[in-house]
C-alpha positions in Angstrom: -10.8 253.0 72.8 -7.1 253.2 73.8 -5.0 255.6 75.9 -2.2 257.8 74.7 0.9 258.5 76.7 -0.9 261.2 78.7 -3.7 258.8 79.7 -6.2 260.4 77.3 -8.7 258.1 75.6 -8.2 258.0 71.9 -10.0 256.3 69.0 -7.7 254.2 66.9 -8.6 253.8 63.3 -7.0 252.3 60.2 -6.8 254.0 56.8 -5.6 252.8 53.5 -2.3 254.0 52.2 -2.7 256.6 49.5 -1.1 254.3 47.0 -3.9 251.8 47.5 -6.4 254.5 46.6 -4.4 255.3 43.5 -4.3 251.7 42.5 -8.1 251.8 42.3 -8.0 255.1 40.3 -9.1 257.5 43.1 -7.8 261.0 43.6 -7.9 263.0 46.8 -10.0 266.2 46.6 -10.7 269.1 49.0 -13.8 271.2 48.4 -14.6 274.5 50.1 -18.4 274.9 50.2 -20.7 277.8 51.1 -24.4 276.9 51.4 -27.0 279.6 50.7 -28.4 279.1 54.2 -26.2 277.0 56.5 -28.0 274.3 58.6 -26.9 271.3 60.5 -28.8 269.1 57.9 -26.6 270.3 55.1 -23.6 268.0 56.1 -25.9 265.0 56.5 -27.3 265.6 53.0 -23.8 265.7 51.5 -22.7 262.7 53.6 -25.8 260.7 52.5 -25.2 261.5 48.8 -21.5 260.5 49.0 -22.4 257.3 50.8 -25.1 256.5 48.2 -22.7 256.7 45.3 -20.1 254.6 47.1 -17.6 257.4 47.9 -17.1 256.4 51.5 -13.6 257.9 51.9 -14.5 261.4 53.1 -14.4 263.8 56.0 -16.6 266.8 56.5 -15.4 269.8 58.6 -17.4 272.8 59.9 -15.1 275.8 59.4 -14.9 279.5 60.2 -14.4 282.0 57.4 -15.9 282.8 54.0 -16.8 279.2 53.5 -18.8 277.0 56.0 -17.7 273.5 55.0 -14.4 271.8 54.1 -14.9 268.4 52.4 -12.1 266.0 52.1 -12.9 263.1 49.7 -11.3 260.4 47.6 -13.1 260.3 44.2 -12.9 258.1 41.1 -13.6 259.8 37.8 -17.2 258.5 37.7 -17.9 259.7 41.3 -16.4 263.0 40.6 -18.8 263.5 37.6 -21.7 262.4 39.9 -20.6 264.8 42.6 -20.3 267.7 40.0 -23.9 267.0 38.8 -25.1 266.9 42.4 -23.5 270.3 43.0 -25.0 271.8 39.8 -28.5 270.7 40.8 -28.2 271.7 44.4 -29.7 275.3 44.6 -28.7 275.5 48.3 -25.0 275.9 47.4 -23.8 279.5 47.0 -20.2 278.8 46.2 -17.7 275.9 45.9 -13.9 275.8 45.2 -11.7 272.7 44.6 -8.2 271.6 45.4 -6.9 268.4 43.7 -4.1 266.7 45.6 -1.2 265.8 43.4 1.4 264.8 46.0 2.1 264.4 49.7 5.1 266.4 50.9 4.5 265.4 54.5 2.1 262.8 55.7 1.5 262.3 59.4 1.4 258.9 61.2 0.7 258.0 64.8 4.5 257.5 65.3 5.0 261.0 63.9 7.2 259.4 61.2 6.3 259.3 57.6 4.7 256.0 56.6 6.7 253.6 54.4 5.3 252.9 51.0 4.0 249.5 50.1 5.8 247.5 47.4 4.4 247.2 43.9 4.1 243.4 44.4 2.0 243.9 47.5 -0.2 246.4 45.7 -0.6 244.0 42.8 -1.7 241.2 45.2 -4.3 243.4 46.9 -7.6 242.2 45.4 -11.0 243.8 45.5 -12.1 240.9 47.7 -9.6 241.8 50.4 -10.6 245.5 50.2 -14.3 244.6 50.6 -13.6 242.2 53.5 -11.6 244.8 55.3 -14.2 247.6 54.8 -17.0 245.3 56.0 -15.0 244.3 59.1 -15.1 240.7 57.9 -11.3 240.2 57.9 -9.4 238.4 60.7 -7.1 240.3 63.0 -4.0 238.5 61.7 -4.9 239.4 58.1 -5.3 243.1 59.2 -1.9 242.9 60.9 -0.4 241.4 57.7 -1.8 244.3 55.6 -0.4 246.8 58.2 3.0 245.0 58.0 3.0 245.6 54.3 2.2 249.3 54.8 -1.1 248.9 52.9 -3.0 249.8 56.0 -1.9 252.7 58.3 -3.2 253.2 61.9 -3.7 256.6 63.5 -4.8 257.8 66.9 -7.6 260.3 66.9 -8.0 261.9 70.3 -11.0 264.1 71.2 -10.1 267.7 70.5 -10.2 268.7 74.2 -9.3 272.3 73.4 -7.0 271.4 70.5 -7.3 273.4 67.3 -7.4 271.7 64.0 -6.6 274.1 61.1 -5.5 274.3 57.5 -3.2 276.9 55.9 -3.5 277.5 52.2 -0.3 278.7 50.6 0.2 280.0 47.1 2.8 282.1 45.2 3.0 283.9 41.9 3.7 281.7 38.9 6.6 284.1 37.9 8.7 282.9 40.9 11.9 281.5 39.3 12.3 278.5 41.6 11.9 274.9 40.6 9.0 273.1 42.2 11.0 270.2 43.7 13.3 272.7 45.5 10.3 274.5 47.0 8.8 271.2 48.1 12.1 270.1 49.8 12.3 273.5 51.6 8.7 273.2 52.8 9.4 269.7 54.1 12.5 270.9 56.0 10.6 273.8 57.4 7.7 271.6 58.7 10.2 269.4 60.5 11.3 272.4 62.6 7.7 273.1 63.7 6.8 269.7 65.2 7.8 270.8 68.7 4.5 272.7 69.1 2.3 271.3 66.3 1.2 267.7 65.7 -0.5 265.6 63.0 1.0 267.8 60.3 0.4 266.9 56.7 1.4 269.0 53.6 -0.2 268.4 50.2 0.8 269.8 46.8 -1.8 270.2 44.2 -3.8 272.6 42.0 -7.0 274.5 42.6 -7.8 277.0 45.3 -4.2 276.7 46.6 -0.7 275.4 45.5 0.0 273.8 48.9 -2.3 272.8 51.7 -1.0 272.4 55.3 -3.1 270.5 57.8 -2.1 270.5 61.5 -3.4 270.4 65.1 -2.3 272.9 67.8 -2.7 273.1 71.6 -2.5 276.8 71.6 -4.6 279.0 69.3 -1.8 281.5 68.9 0.5 278.8 67.7 -1.4 278.9 64.5 -0.3 282.5 64.0 3.2 281.5 65.0 3.3 278.9 62.2 2.0 281.4 59.6 4.4 284.1 60.5 7.4 281.7 60.5 6.2 280.4 57.2 6.0 283.9 55.7 9.5 284.8 57.0 11.1 281.6 55.7 9.6 281.9 52.3 9.4 285.7 51.9 11.3 285.6 48.6 8.5 283.6 47.1 6.0 286.4 47.9 3.7 283.8 49.3 0.0 284.4 50.0 -1.6 282.5 52.9 -5.1 281.9 54.0 -5.8 280.2 57.3 -8.9 278.0 57.9 -9.9 277.1 61.5 -12.0 274.0 62.0 -15.1 274.9 64.1 -16.3 271.4 64.9 -14.8 268.2 63.5 -17.4 265.7 62.3 -16.7 262.4 64.1 -17.2 260.4 60.8 -13.9 259.9 59.1 -13.2 257.2 56.7 -10.6 256.3 54.1 -12.5 253.4 52.4 -11.8 252.6 48.8 -14.6 253.2 46.3 -15.4 249.8 44.8 -18.2 249.3 42.3 -20.5 246.6 43.6 -20.0 244.7 40.4 -16.3 244.0 41.1 -17.2 241.3 43.4 -19.0 239.5 40.6 -16.1 239.7 38.2 -13.6 237.0 37.4 -10.8 237.4 39.8 -8.1 236.7 37.2 -9.5 239.6 35.1 -9.2 242.0 38.0 -5.8 240.8 39.1 -4.5 240.6 35.5 -5.7 243.8 34.0 -6.3 246.4 36.8 -2.8 246.1 38.4 -1.3 246.2 34.8 -3.2 249.5 34.3 -2.0 250.8 37.6 1.7 250.0 36.9 1.7 251.2 33.3 3.2 254.7 34.0 3.3 255.7 30.3 -0.5 255.5 30.2 -2.1 258.7 31.5 -4.2 258.6 34.7 -7.3 259.6 32.7 -6.8 256.8 30.2 -6.2 254.3 33.0 -9.4 255.4 34.7 -11.4 255.2 31.5 -10.0 251.7 30.7 -10.7 250.5 34.3 -14.2 251.8 34.1 -14.8 250.0 30.8 -13.6 246.8 32.3 -16.3 247.2 35.0 -18.9 248.1 32.4 -18.4 245.0 30.2 -17.8 242.5 33.0 -20.7 240.3 31.9 -19.1 239.8 28.5 -16.0 238.2 30.0 -18.1 235.2 31.0 -19.0 234.6 27.3 -15.5 235.3 26.1 -14.2 231.8 25.8 -11.5 232.9 23.4 -10.2 235.6 25.8 -10.4 238.1 22.9 -11.4 240.9 25.3 -8.6 240.3 27.7 -5.9 240.1 25.0 -7.3 243.1 23.2 -7.2 245.2 26.4 -3.7 244.0 27.2 -2.5 245.3 23.7 -4.4 248.6 24.4 -2.7 249.0 27.7 0.7 248.4 26.2 -0.1 250.8 23.3 0.9 247.9 20.9 -0.9 249.0 17.7 1.0 246.5 15.5 0.5 243.6 17.9 -3.2 244.4 18.3 -3.7 244.5 14.5 -1.9 241.2 14.0 -3.8 239.5 16.8 -7.2 240.7 15.6 -6.4 239.8 12.0 -5.5 236.3 13.0 -8.7 236.0 15.2 -11.0 237.1 12.4 -9.2 234.9 9.8 -10.0 232.0 12.2 -13.6 233.2 12.4 -13.7 233.3 8.5 -12.6 229.6 8.4 -15.2 228.8 11.1 -18.0 230.3 8.9 -16.8 228.5 5.8 -16.6 225.1 7.6 -19.9 225.5 9.4 -22.3 226.9 6.8 -23.6 223.4 5.9 -24.2 222.5 9.5 -25.9 225.8 10.0 -28.3 225.2 7.1 -29.0 221.6 8.3 -29.9 222.8 11.8 -32.4 225.3 10.4 -33.9 222.8 8.0 -34.4 220.2 10.8 -36.5 222.7 12.7 -38.4 224.0 9.6 -42.1 223.1 9.4 -42.7 219.9 7.4 -44.9 221.5 4.8 -42.0 223.8 3.7 -39.3 221.3 3.2 -36.0 222.8 1.9 -33.2 220.7 0.5 -30.0 221.7 2.5 -27.6 220.9 -0.3 -29.6 223.0 -2.8 -29.7 225.9 -0.3 -26.0 225.6 0.4 -25.2 225.8 -3.4 -27.5 228.8 -3.9 -26.1 230.6 -0.9 -22.5 230.2 -2.3 -23.6 231.2 -5.9 -25.3 234.4 -4.5 -21.8 235.6 -3.4 -19.8 234.0 -6.3 -18.1 231.6 -3.9 -16.4 228.8 -5.8 -14.5 225.8 -4.3 -15.2 227.1 -0.8 -13.0 230.2 -1.5 -14.5 233.4 -0.3 -13.8 236.4 1.9 -15.1 237.0 5.4 -17.7 239.5 4.0 -18.9 237.0 1.4 -19.4 234.2 3.9 -21.4 236.5 6.2 -23.6 237.5 3.3 -24.1 233.8 2.5 -25.4 233.3 6.0 -27.7 236.3 5.5 -29.0 234.6 2.3 -29.8 231.4 4.1 -31.7 233.2 6.9 -33.8 235.1 4.4 -34.7 231.8 2.6 -36.0 230.0 5.8 -38.9 231.6 7.5 -38.2 230.1 10.9 -34.7 231.6 10.8 -36.0 235.1 10.9 -37.5 234.4 14.4 -34.0 233.4 15.6 -31.7 235.6 13.6 -32.4 239.3 13.4 -31.0 241.7 10.9 -29.0 243.3 13.8 -27.2 239.9 14.4 -25.9 239.8 10.8 -25.1 243.5 10.8 -22.9 242.9 13.9 -21.1 240.2 12.1 -20.7 242.5 9.1 -19.0 245.0 11.3 -16.3 242.5 11.7 -15.4 243.1 8.1 -15.1 246.8 8.6 -12.8 246.3 11.7 -10.7 243.7 9.9 -10.1 246.1 7.0 -8.8 248.6 9.6 -6.4 246.0 10.9 -5.2 245.1 7.4 -4.3 248.6 6.1 -1.1 250.1 7.3 -2.3 253.6 6.5 -4.9 253.3 9.2 -2.2 253.7 11.7 -3.2 254.0 15.3 -6.2 251.6 15.8 -6.0 252.0 19.5 -7.4 255.5 19.2 -10.8 253.8 18.7 -10.4 251.4 21.6 -13.7 252.3 23.2 -15.7 251.5 20.0 -13.6 248.5 19.4 -14.3 247.0 22.8 -18.1 247.8 22.4 -18.1 246.0 19.1 -16.2 242.9 20.4 -18.7 242.6 23.3 -21.6 242.5 20.7 -19.6 240.2 18.4 -18.9 237.7 21.2 -22.7 237.3 21.9 -23.6 236.7 18.2 -20.7 234.3 17.7 -21.8 232.4 20.7 -25.3 232.2 19.3 -24.0 230.6 16.0 -21.8 228.2 17.9 -24.6 227.0 20.1 -26.9 226.5 17.1 -24.3 224.4 15.3 -23.4 222.4 18.4 -27.0 221.6 19.1 -27.5 220.5 15.6 -24.6 218.1 15.8 -25.9 216.7 19.0 -29.3 216.1 17.5 -27.7 214.4 14.4 -25.6 212.2 16.7 
């Protein structure tokens, strides 16, 4: 606890700068919620659900008016879908309306000055490990001070209400108003600066949903709320604005601005996170939706990075982020040409390894089997396409009973898919191969595992022979 200038005890908390939330692909949402039957347990149910899915950056307000609850929450795309499913299945909810924050026109700080923005370099260097340590209170005070000095963390004093009134003003105007958006935003900012003599902790958000702008503030005098609204209407009467005022009935003491981090991030290779996610964040010509989808895919395939000794996933994703169709096609063509040479040079070792483990009563001559496998695909003088070499491996597996216990049809089919993808890379008329990036990454994850299986089999054979 600390004291403010008037000797009142206040609770000091730290919150992440909005840019930090955006780095991890979170958006700020406000939801107006009306339960069928309001009860004190309703907020705790919503709070528990949000905590369970990892969306810890939220505040829940009891409010007066047509709605009973105002929820402020930072959500990733995945958590937004989970929340939408929760709302759909919750029969106790009579109505809900949403506001998605697109920008901060005014953002309050304990100094009553707008907080400075962190640099892109400091954002890039902010790792999931640092976020996790900070949120678990396992970070040293000097580290917290360093984050604050870089404007990644902001502090704010939260005094008890003590008769203060926290309120929100929803402001909208007809779409036919012939005034540019940036001009309106600048005028609102100038107007709010003139109201700070009797209001405090003022924030103004722009967005879309149940309002066009959302003003949040605290007032000592209840009638100062009306004073603000009337001044607002007078100042912007040409916009024909419509306002709706929401009074907070009782503020929930739980307020948090934690970052939603999947638990799996801590298990990922740090260089992958630092190298790919910041690149996604800073790539402004990639839409936020695509950035979210790509970031989620990275979390989803995290285990495959451990097996990816060639870094094919990392390099592929970098080309996708950069929208480099030509570069991606050239890189993957080269990669699968190298794999074709590997299959060609390793077929004999592959056969020898299977023959060594074959039961003694079913002896197979490796040289004969190698010759028959090549003849089955019309391969002469070791000259064959990727597809023919893969089919030669299939022939060998079908000829040796023990091989069928190790190599499934699915394994070979996955290798065969490499031919389909390579053909896409080779034909100019295919055009934008990045449009299938999701399927491509899924295929590469499967391919990496099968390739690893072949390599381990051949390497083990060489060790036994040695």
